[in-house]
ZAMARGU-4260 file (C-alpha; in steps of 0.2 Angstrom, whole numbers, plus 5000, padded with zeros to 4 digits):
<rodrens>
0) 5001/4689/5338 | 5001/4706/5328 | 4984/4709/5320 | 4986/4715/5302 | 4977/4734/5304
5) 4969/4746/5290 | 4987/4756/5282 | 4971/4771/5283 | 4954/4775/5281 | 4956/4768/5265
10) 4965/4754/5264 | 4957/4738/5272 | 4965/4723/5260 | 4975/4719/5273 | 4958/4712/5282
15) 4953/4703/5271 | 4961/4683/5270 | 4966/4682/5288 | 4962/4666/5297 | 4943/4667/5305
20) 4952/4667/5322 | 4960/4682/5320 | 4946/4691/5312 | 4938/4686/5328 | 4954/4693/5340
25) 4952/4710/5329 | 4937/4713/5334 | 4941/4711/5353 | 4956/4722/5353 | 4943/4734/5344
30) 4930/4731/5355 | 4941/4735/5369 | 4955/4748/5364 | 4942/4758/5355 | 4932/4758/5373
35) 4917/4755/5364 | 4907/4750/5377 | 4911/4767/5389 | 4909/4776/5373 | 4891/4769/5372
40) 4888/4773/5387 | 4890/4792/5383 | 4875/4789/5372 | 4856/4795/5381 | 4850/4778/5372
45) 4864/4772/5384 | 4862/4781/5399 | 4842/4776/5398 | 4845/4756/5394 | 4860/4758/5408
50) 4855/4768/5422 | 4867/4762/5433 | 4883/4758/5421 | 4897/4754/5426 | 4892/4745/5443
55) 4876/4735/5437 | 4884/4729/5421 | 4899/4715/5418 | 4914/4719/5413 | 4917/4717/5395
60) 4935/4709/5392 | 4932/4700/5376 | 4918/4694/5365 | 4910/4684/5377 | 4909/4694/5390
65) 4899/4704/5378 | 4888/4692/5375 | 4882/4695/5394 | 4874/4711/5390 | 4856/4715/5385
70) 4850/4717/5366 | 4848/4733/5359 | 4831/4737/5348 | 4827/4749/5335 | 4813/4753/5345
75) 4822/4757/5358 | 4833/4769/5347 | 4818/4776/5343 | 4813/4779/5358 | 4829/4789/5363
80) 4826/4801/5349 | 4810/4804/5352 | 4812/4807/5371 | 4829/4816/5370 | 4837/4830/5364
85) 4846/4825/5347 | 4862/4828/5352 | 4863/4819/5367 | 4862/4802/5356 | 4879/4807/5350
90) 4894/4804/5360 | 4905/4812/5346 | 4907/4827/5336 | 4893/4825/5323 | 4897/4827/5304
95) 4882/4822/5296 | 4866/4813/5300 | 4857/4799/5288 | 4841/4791/5290 | 4838/4771/5293
100) 4822/4759/5291 | 4807/4768/5292 | 4789/4763/5302 | 4777/4773/5295 | 4779/4793/5296
105) 4796/4787/5309 | 4812/4787/5306 | 4828/4780/5316 | 4844/4794/5311 | 4860/4792/5313
110) 4874/4803/5318 | 4890/4799/5309 | 4908/4806/5314 | 4924/4810/5302 | 4929/4791/5305
115) 4912/4784/5301 | 4914/4793/5285 | 4931/4789/5280 | 4926/4772/5286 | 4910/4769/5275
120) 4921/4778/5261 | 4936/4766/5263 | 4924/4751/5262 | 4917/4758/5245 | 4935/4757/5237
125) 4932/4738/5245 | 4919/4737/5236 | 4925/4744/5219 | 4937/4731/5221 | 4926/4716/5224
130) 4913/4721/5210 | 4930/4724/5197 | 4927/4740/5194 | 4938/4747/5180 | 4948/4763/5181
135) 4936/4778/5169 | 4922/4767/5171 | 4905/4779/5170 | 4894/4777/5185 | 4875/4777/5184
140) 4870/4779/5203 | 4849/4781/5203 | 4844/4783/5222 | 4828/4783/5230 | 4821/4797/5238
145) 4830/4805/5252 | 4833/4807/5267 | 4842/4788/5267 | 4859/4784/5268 | 4860/4778/5252
150) 4857/4795/5245 | 4875/4801/5249 | 4883/4784/5240 | 4888/4791/5225 | 4894/4807/5232
155) 4905/4799/5246 | 4912/4786/5232 | 4916/4803/5221 | 4925/4811/5235 | 4933/4795/5240
160) 4941/4791/5222 | 4944/4810/5220 | 4957/4809/5237 | 4964/4793/5238 | 4959/4779/5226
165) 4960/4790/5211 | 4951/4779/5197 | 4944/4793/5188 | 4928/4787/5189 | 4912/4795/5183
170) 4896/4798/5191 | 4879/4804/5183 | 4869/4804/5200 | 4851/4804/5199 | 4836/4798/5207
175) 4817/4788/5203 | 4810/4800/5210 | 4813/4813/5194 | 4808/4799/5183 | 4796/4806/5171
180) 4801/4823/5179 | 4815/4827/5166 | 4826/4819/5151 | 4840/4810/5163 | 4836/4792/5155
185) 4840/4798/5136 | 4855/4809/5145 | 4862/4792/5152 | 4860/4782/5137 | 4872/4796/5126
190) 4882/4795/5140 | 4881/4775/5142 | 4886/4770/5159 | 4897/4753/5161 | 4891/4753/5179
195) 4871/4753/5187 | 4870/4756/5207 | 4854/4755/5211 | 4839/4743/5219 | 4834/4729/5212
200) 4817/4735/5211 | 4819/4752/5202 | 4831/4741/5189 | 4818/4731/5184 | 4806/4748/5182
205) 4818/4756/5172 | 4820/4741/5161 | 4804/4749/5152 | 4811/4766/5151 | 4828/4764/5145
210) 4821/4758/5128 | 4807/4769/5127 | 4818/4784/5129 | 4831/4776/5114 | 4816/4776/5103
215) 4815/4756/5104 | 4801/4751/5114 | 4802/4736/5109 | 4821/4732/5114 | 4829/4730/5130
220) 4839/4738/5140 | 4854/4727/5136 | 4854/4732/5118 | 4850/4751/5123 | 4864/4752/5133
225) 4879/4740/5128 | 4892/4746/5139 | 4883/4741/5156 | 4891/4729/5162 | 4890/4728/5180
230) 4874/4730/5192 | 4877/4735/5211 | 4861/4733/5219 | 4855/4738/5236 | 4841/4741/5249
235) 4832/4727/5247 | 4838/4707/5242 | 4843/4704/5225 | 4837/4685/5224 | 4820/4687/5218
240) 4825/4698/5205 | 4841/4691/5200 | 4838/4679/5187 | 4825/4696/5178 | 4839/4711/5179
245) 4852/4697/5172 | 4840/4695/5157 | 4835/4711/5152 | 4852/4721/5156 | 4862/4705/5152
250) 4874/4713/5167 | 4882/4704/5181 | 4875/4708/5196 | 4883/4710/5215 | 4872/4712/5230
255) 4877/4726/5242 | 4870/4725/5259 | 4872/4741/5270 | 4862/4749/5283 | 4864/4769/5291
260) 4865/4761/5309 | 4878/4748/5301 | 4886/4753/5286 | 4895/4739/5284 | 4895/4740/5264
265) 4896/4720/5264 | 4895/4716/5246 | 4897/4698/5236 | 4913/4694/5223 | 4913/4689/5207
270) 4911/4670/5211 | 4893/4674/5219 | 4892/4663/5234 | 4887/4675/5246 | 4887/4693/5254
275) 4904/4695/5263 | 4898/4700/5281 | 4916/4711/5285 | 4920/4705/5302 | 4933/4720/5304
280) 4917/4732/5305 | 4909/4726/5319 | 4906/4712/5330 | 4890/4703/5322 | 4879/4689/5331
285) 4864/4679/5325 | 4849/4674/5335 | 4842/4658/5327 | 4824/4654/5320 | 4821/4645/5336
290) 4824/4658/5346 | 4814/4671/5339 | 4801/4660/5338 | 4801/4656/5356 | 4804/4672/5360
295) 4786/4677/5352 | 4778/4662/5360 | 4785/4667/5378 | 4784/4683/5384 | 4797/4690/5392
300) 4811/4676/5387 | 4828/4683/5382 | 4835/4673/5366 | 4851/4666/5364 | 4862/4674/5349
305) 4879/4665/5344 | 4893/4673/5334 | 4891/4672/5316 | 4908/4666/5312 | 4903/4651/5325
310) 4887/4647/5318 | 4883/4632/5308 | 4881/4634/5288 | 4863/4638/5282 | 4859/4646/5301
315) 4843/4656/5299 | 4839/4672/5312 | 4840/4690/5315 | 4858/4697/5312 | 4865/4707/5330
320) 4880/4720/5329 | 4891/4729/5340 | 4899/4743/5330 | 4916/4753/5332 | 4906/4768/5326
325) 4915/4785/5333 | 4898/4795/5335 | 4887/4782/5341 | 4891/4764/5343 | 4878/4753/5343
330) 4879/4738/5358 | 4872/4721/5352 | 4858/4730/5340 | 4846/4719/5334 | 4845/4723/5315
335) 4827/4716/5311 | 4836/4710/5296 | 4834/4690/5294 | 4850/4683/5287 | 4856/4664/5282
340) 4874/4659/5286 | 4880/4651/5268 | 4897/4648/5274 | 4910/4653/5285 | 4924/4644/5275
345) 4936/4655/5264 | 4927/4662/5248 | 4936/4655/5230 | 4941/4673/5229 | 4950/4672/5244
350) 4940/4680/5258 | 4939/4674/5275 | 4926/4683/5280 | 4907/4675/5284 | 4897/4675/5269
355) 4877/4677/5271 | 4862/4679/5260 | 4847/4693/5265 | 4831/4685/5267 | 4821/4703/5273
360) 4815/4709/5287 | 4809/4704/5304 | 4794/4716/5306 | 4786/4712/5322 | 4791/4717/5337
365) 4799/4705/5347 | 4787/4698/5363 | 4801/4703/5374 | 4806/4720/5368 | 4789/4729/5371
370) 4786/4744/5362 | 4791/4761/5366 | 4781/4770/5382
</rodrens>
């Protein structure tokens, strides 16, 4: 059958309710037609990891073949970036660089091509629809300290809105770094935002600052920000802070999961039954917890992964993605994020994509990976 495809970089609604088998097939088509493996081999990362490609790697004709390839780890990515010139990391023209998770002073930098940036902007439109963002809404975007991908989110969103979606959104862009150094909380109170975009932990800190800025230290944010009805939270698991945020602000919280390595802009919907993991942006797998435990106890053991859409509900493990990125595809990339599969059954909103909960980071270096030399 002919697969549904996006009409433009900004319109991906056609794939929201595809049957699960068709979603898997769509991923395979994008893997093969996009020549993901061949393009990845042009990066210094894979030229190092696959020194005898293509002679010594199995042919990849579908996603089952994909699982015969080795994993890629974030330590290997960092190692490649420290060993080789950064321009050799990318395999297409680069329009922007974004930083991801840090380990001490070491950061992972990801290149973004034009199509990658358009993808993020299109997914921000999908986020707006899932979070029921209304026209003319005022968005207060409070970002962490640069240079993370999340610092660019409000700017990518507003340019996408001006160019394509035309919801006439208004953005107030500020940062936690400037909290206490200028009067942006007072300005936000005067403008009365409808949406708060920030990290959950920062929302709890701001819950003390907004009443003080309003001259009502005993009040709650919901008392001084009556228009604020929606919160979109990124950067860390929402679950531990959800109840406290709802109590303080009286808003509806949406959980957003993304990283610079895989900017899928995955989010939950109005039913709040898990984060929708968009299978049209990558081929996702999960390494079950039992496999991770065996990897830790048996040096040299290579854990097995299962496709996320084939895993059993309540399966917990490390998320693995193969991306279709333009500037730098990642092949079987171990994200380091531990997730729980909530369901593969369709969501009440109509989406057929898997739904997950992000539990936290897998902080220990797997025994089979070792440290970069």
